[in-house]
C-alpha positions in Angstrom: 167.5 127.8 46.8 165.9 127.2 50.2 163.3 124.6 50.8 160.8 127.3 51.5 161.4 129.0 48.2 161.2 125.7 46.4 157.9 124.9 48.1 156.5 128.3 47.1 157.5 127.8 43.4 156.0 124.4 43.4 152.8 125.6 45.0 152.5 128.3 42.3 153.4 126.4 39.2 152.3 122.9 40.2 148.6 123.4 39.6 149.2 124.9 36.2 151.5 122.1 34.9 148.8 119.8 33.7 147.3 122.4 31.4 150.5 124.2 30.6 151.1 122.5 27.2 147.7 123.5 25.9 148.0 127.1 27.3 151.4 127.6 25.7 150.8 125.9 22.3 150.4 129.4 20.7 154.0 130.2 21.9 155.7 127.6 19.8 156.5 129.9 16.9 158.2 132.4 19.2 160.1 129.6 20.9 161.2 128.3 17.4 162.4 131.8 16.5 164.3 132.2 19.8 166.0 128.8 19.3 167.0 129.7 15.7 168.3 133.1 16.8 170.6 131.5 19.4 172.5 129.7 16.6 173.1 126.5 18.4 175.5 124.2 16.6 175.0 120.6 15.8 176.5 118.5 18.6 176.2 121.3 21.2 175.3 120.8 24.8 172.4 123.0 26.2 171.3 123.4 29.8 167.7 124.6 30.0 167.2 125.7 33.6 163.6 126.3 34.7 162.3 124.4 31.7 158.9 123.9 33.1 157.1 121.2 31.1 159.9 121.1 28.6 158.1 123.0 25.8 161.4 124.0 24.2 163.2 120.7 24.5 162.1 119.2 21.2 163.0 122.4 19.4 166.4 122.4 21.2 166.9 118.7 20.3 166.2 119.5 16.6 168.8 122.3 16.7 171.6 120.3 18.2 170.9 117.0 16.4 171.4 113.5 17.5 175.0 114.1 18.7 173.9 117.0 20.9 172.9 116.9 24.6 169.9 118.7 26.2 169.8 118.9 30.0 166.5 120.2 31.2 165.9 121.0 34.9 162.9 122.4 36.7 162.1 122.5 40.4 158.4 121.9 40.0 157.5 118.3 40.2 
């Protein structure tokens, strides 16, 4: 990713980050279904690229359990 592309992504998503959790609260049931449908196994390692504010991370953590690993990365700071 170029610095210019990264800057454009940050400029678009950055202002929305503070309110993102409240705006996406209604999406939690859909995210729960999606995680369940993936069939992650206990102890699995999951890479969540473009995780934004990390809305799915607690749900992924629950799916893989304490022995699992979640790596969540987003370019927006």
